[in-house]
C-alpha positions as CSV (number, residue, x, y, z in Angstrom):
1,M,-8.6,14.5,-15.9
2,V,-6.8,13.3,-12.8
3,K,-3.0,13.6,-12.6
4,L,-1.3,11.6,-9.9
5,T,2.2,10.4,-9.0
6,V,2.4,6.8,-7.8
7,F,5.6,5.3,-6.5
8,G,6.5,2.3,-4.4
9,D,9.4,0.7,-2.4
10,L,11.6,3.8,-1.9
11,H,13.2,1.9,1.0
12,Y,14.7,5.3,2.0
13,D,16.8,4.1,4.9
14,E,17.6,0.6,3.6
15,L,19.2,1.4,0.3
16,P,22.6,3.2,-0.1
17,N,21.0,5.6,-2.6
18,G,17.9,6.4,-0.6
19,K,18.6,10.1,-0.3
20,R,19.2,10.4,-4.0
21,Q,16.0,8.5,-4.8
22,L,14.0,10.7,-2.5
23,D,15.6,13.8,-4.1
24,N,14.7,12.5,-7.6
25,L,11.1,11.8,-6.4
26,M,10.7,15.3,-5.0
27,E,12.1,16.9,-8.2
28,H,9.7,14.8,-10.3
29,I,6.7,15.8,-8.1
30,A,7.6,19.5,-8.2
31,R,7.9,19.3,-12.0
32,V,4.7,17.5,-12.8
33,K,2.5,19.0,-10.1
34,P,0.1,16.1,-9.6
35,D,-3.3,16.4,-8.0
36,F,-2.1,13.9,-5.3
37,I,0.6,11.4,-4.5
38,V,0.2,7.7,-3.7
39,S,3.0,5.7,-1.9
40,L,2.5,1.9,-2.5
41,G,4.4,1.0,0.7
42,D,7.9,0.3,1.9
43,L,8.6,4.0,2.1
44,C,10.9,4.0,5.2
45,K,11.0,2.7,8.7
46,P,8.7,4.5,11.1
47,T,11.3,6.4,13.1
48,D,11.5,10.0,14.4
49,D,14.4,10.8,12.0
50,N,12.5,9.5,9.0
51,K,9.4,11.4,10.0
52,K,11.4,14.6,9.6
53,I,13.4,13.5,6.6
54,V,10.8,11.7,4.5
55,I,7.2,12.3,5.7
56,E,7.6,16.0,6.5
57,R,9.5,16.6,3.2
58,L,6.7,15.0,1.2
59,D,4.0,16.9,3.2
60,S,5.9,20.2,2.5
61,L,4.9,20.0,-1.1
62,G,1.4,20.9,-0.2
63,I,0.0,18.0,-2.3
64,P,-2.2,15.3,-0.6
65,V,-0.2,12.1,0.0
66,Y,-1.9,8.8,0.4
67,H,0.0,6.0,2.0
68,T,-0.2,2.2,1.7
69,I,1.2,-0.1,4.4
70,G,4.1,-2.2,3.2
71,N,5.8,-5.1,4.9
72,H,8.9,-3.0,5.8
73,E,6.7,-0.5,7.6
74,T,6.0,-3.2,10.2
75,D,9.2,-5.1,10.2
76,D,10.3,-3.4,13.4
77,C,7.0,-2.1,14.9
78,E,3.3,-2.9,15.3
79,L,0.8,-1.9,12.7
80,E,-0.6,0.9,15.0
81,K,2.8,2.6,15.1
82,A,3.1,2.5,11.3
83,I,-0.5,3.9,11.0
84,D,0.4,6.8,13.4
85,F,3.7,7.4,11.6
86,L,2.0,7.8,8.2
87,S,-0.9,9.8,9.7
88,M,-3.4,7.3,8.5
89,E,-6.8,6.9,10.1
90,S,-7.1,3.2,9.1
91,P,-4.7,0.7,7.4
92,Y,-7.2,0.4,4.5
93,Y,-9.4,3.2,3.2
94,S,-10.9,4.9,0.2
95,F,-11.0,8.4,-1.1
96,E,-12.7,10.1,-4.1
97,Y,-11.3,12.5,-6.6
98,E,-13.5,13.9,-9.4
99,D,-15.6,11.0,-10.6
100,L,-13.2,8.2,-9.5
101,K,-12.9,6.2,-6.3
102,F,-9.4,5.2,-5.1
103,I,-9.2,2.2,-2.8
104,V,-6.1,1.6,-0.7
105,L,-5.8,-2.0,0.7
106,N,-3.7,-3.4,3.5
107,T,-2.2,-6.7,2.4
108,C,0.2,-7.1,5.4
109,Y,-1.6,-10.1,7.0
110,F,-1.1,-13.8,7.0
111,S,-3.3,-16.8,8.0
112,N,-2.2,-19.7,10.0
113,N,-4.7,-22.5,10.8
114,D,-7.5,-20.2,9.7
115,K,-6.5,-17.4,12.1
116,E,-5.8,-14.0,10.5
117,I,-2.7,-12.4,12.0
118,Q,-1.1,-9.0,11.3
119,Y,2.3,-9.1,9.8
120,Y,5.0,-8.0,12.2
121,G,8.8,-8.6,12.1
122,R,8.6,-11.5,9.6
123,N,6.3,-13.5,11.8
124,Y,4.6,-14.9,8.7
125,R,7.4,-17.6,8.5
126,E,5.5,-19.8,11.0
127,E,4.8,-23.3,9.7
128,N,1.6,-23.7,7.7
129,S,1.2,-19.9,7.2
130,L,-0.2,-18.3,4.0
131,Y,1.3,-14.9,3.4
132,P,0.2,-12.3,2.4
133,I,-3.6,-12.3,2.6
134,I,-6.4,-9.7,2.8
135,P,-8.5,-10.5,5.9
136,K,-12.2,-11.3,5.7
137,D,-13.4,-8.1,7.2
138,E,-11.4,-6.0,4.7
139,I,-12.7,-8.1,1.8
140,E,-16.3,-7.5,2.9
141,W,-15.5,-3.7,3.1
142,L,-13.8,-3.8,-0.3
143,N,-16.9,-5.6,-1.8
144,K,-19.1,-2.8,-0.5
145,E,-16.8,0.0,-1.7
146,I,-16.8,-1.4,-5.2
147,R,-20.5,-2.0,-5.4
148,E,-21.2,1.7,-4.7
149,G,-21.0,2.2,-8.4
150,K,-18.0,4.5,-8.9
151,K,-15.2,3.6,-11.3
152,S,-12.4,2.5,-9.0
153,I,-8.6,2.2,-8.9
154,I,-7.1,-0.2,-6.4
155,F,-3.7,0.3,-4.7
156,S,-2.0,-2.4,-2.6
157,H,1.5,-3.2,-1.6
158,H,1.4,-6.9,-2.6
159,S,0.2,-8.0,-6.0
160,L,-3.3,-9.1,-6.7
161,I,-2.2,-11.3,-9.6
162,N,1.3,-12.6,-8.8
163,D,1.1,-16.3,-7.8
164,Y,4.6,-16.6,-6.4
165,R,4.7,-17.3,-2.7
166,D,5.2,-14.2,-0.5
167,R,4.9,-11.9,-3.5
168,G,1.2,-12.1,-4.4
169,V,-1.9,-12.1,-2.2
170,S,-2.6,-15.7,-1.3
171,N,-6.4,-15.2,-1.4
172,R,-6.2,-13.2,-4.6
173,K,-8.8,-15.5,-6.4
174,E,-11.4,-14.3,-3.9
175,I,-10.5,-10.6,-4.7
176,Q,-10.4,-11.3,-8.4
177,K,-13.9,-12.8,-8.3
178,I,-15.2,-9.6,-6.7
179,F,-13.6,-7.6,-9.6
180,D,-14.9,-10.0,-12.2
181,D,-18.5,-9.7,-10.8
182,N,-18.4,-5.9,-11.1
183,D,-17.1,-3.7,-13.9
184,N,-16.2,-0.8,-11.7
185,V,-12.6,-1.7,-11.1
186,I,-10.5,-0.2,-14.0
187,L,-7.0,-0.5,-12.7
188,C,-4.9,-2.2,-9.9
189,M,-1.5,-1.0,-8.9
190,N,0.9,-2.6,-6.4
191,G,4.4,-2.2,-5.0
192,H,6.6,-5.0,-3.5
193,D,7.7,-6.5,-6.8
194,H,10.8,-4.5,-7.8
195,G,14.1,-4.6,-9.5
196,D,16.1,-6.4,-6.8
197,D,13.9,-9.4,-7.2
């Protein structure tokens, strides 16, 4: 059996109760002792202070932490800086635990006139843009990952079912078709949709 803690949208430095929320999260993790932790994005801004306050504090638990890129990670910086801040090798990736595969997607892209563009500082507001999307190369990678035959759980920041603009992945039908054609996906979890909406 796998025991994991999944959370999203802590917005540590954007909410007035960010410190209390982080304290509550740390207490919960210490109490339940999960095998690993997954952040669904919008954890905090990639700053030196937040590296010490949030990232190093999570790492101090000695439990593996897997991060998802959220739109707030790249509001003020390029994707590469966010990846470095979160100590990720790639903005999307997979890992295995026991007999399960866990797939972490990067949904922080938009398309404009068939051009795929990384989200940065609300640049998706350009006329004729579709936001968010999963780019073609990531979809091809996802398809291969799922077809490897392991039961899989998918993590993303934006929803793969929500059809409301800017909330759900715009090309979600293509992703859902991959899932429908293969019975290996057993669960999808996302952040982004939360109580202030």
